C-alpha positions in Angstrom: -106.6 -5.7 -134.0 -110.3 -5.9 -133.4 -110.5 -9.7 -133.3 -108.7 -12.7 -134.7 -110.6 -12.7 -137.9 -109.2 -9.3 -138.8 -105.7 -10.0 -137.7 -103.2 -9.5 -140.6 -101.3 -12.8 -140.0 -103.0 -14.6 -142.8 -102.4 -11.7 -145.2 -98.7 -11.6 -144.3 -98.6 -15.4 -144.8 -100.4 -15.1 -148.2 -97.9 -12.4 -149.2 -95.1 -14.8 -148.6 -93.7 -13.4 -145.4 -92.2 -16.0 -143.0 -94.7 -15.9 -140.1 -94.5 -18.1 -137.0 -96.8 -18.9 -134.1 -95.3 -18.6 -130.6 -96.3 -18.2 -127.1 -94.6 -15.5 -125.1 -95.3 -17.1 -121.7 -97.6 -20.1 -121.5 -98.2 -19.7 -117.8 -99.3 -16.1 -118.0 -101.1 -16.2 -121.3 -102.7 -19.6 -120.5 -102.2 -20.9 -124.0 -100.2 -23.4 -126.0 -98.7 -23.4 -129.5 -101.3 -26.1 -130.4 -104.1 -23.8 -129.3 -102.7 -20.8 -131.2 -102.4 -22.9 -134.3 -106.0 -24.1 -133.9 -107.1 -20.5 -133.6 -105.3 -19.6 -136.8 -107.2 -22.4 -138.5 -110.6 -21.9 -137.0 -110.7 -18.1 -136.7 -108.4 -16.9 -139.5 -109.3 -19.6 -142.1 -105.8 -21.0 -142.5 -105.8 -24.5 -143.9 -103.6 -27.4 -143.0 -100.9 -26.5 -145.5 -100.8 -22.9 -144.0 -100.4 -24.3 -140.5 -97.7 -26.7 -141.6 -95.8 -23.9 -143.3 -96.0 -21.8 -140.1 -94.7 -24.8 -138.0 -91.8 -25.2 -140.4 -91.1 -21.5 -140.4 -90.8 -21.6 -136.6 -88.1 -24.2 -136.8 -86.4 -22.3 -139.6 -86.3 -19.2 -137.3 -84.9 -21.2 -134.3 -81.6 -20.0 -132.8 -79.7 -23.1 -133.5 -76.4 -23.9 -135.4 -77.1 -24.2 -139.1 -76.6 -28.0 -139.5 -78.6 -28.8 -136.4 -81.4 -26.6 -137.6 -81.3 -28.1 -141.1 -81.6 -31.6 -139.6 -84.5 -30.6 -137.5 -86.3 -28.8 -140.3 -86.0 -31.9 -142.5 -87.3 -34.1 -139.7 -90.3 -31.8 -139.1 -91.1 -31.7 -142.8 -91.0 -35.5 -143.0 -93.2 -35.9 -139.9 -95.8 -33.3 -141.1 -96.0 -35.0 -144.5 -96.7 -38.4 -142.8 -99.3 -36.9 -140.4 -102.8 -38.4 -140.7 -105.7 -36.1 -141.4 -107.2 -34.5 -138.3 -110.8 -35.5 -137.7 -112.2 -33.3 -134.9 -115.8 -32.8 -134.0 -117.2 -29.4 -135.1 -116.3 -26.8 -132.6 -113.9 -29.1 -130.7 -110.3 -28.1 -130.0 -107.8 -30.9 -130.8 -105.3 -29.6 -128.3 -107.8 -30.1 -125.5 -107.6 -33.8 -126.0 -104.5 -33.9 -123.8 -105.8 -31.5 -121.2 
């Protein structure tokens, strides 16, 4: 992949594939899931609903017993639906606020 703008992740998502965002090793890659989600938004043009769907997909793909996973997915969906709109300065990275 030449750069993030040409990465096929958004295409896969738009086609209905269950895509997730993960970090292989935060210490080696020097990244966080929050940063990776921000890159999906800012470089790949994914909107808030796209990002929320990827977050939910990550929980759906978790290696947990079914009932535990089901409870967690419901909690995440509820939390995301109650989330306030993000208001970040242009070019800022919301995940950097905790750095």
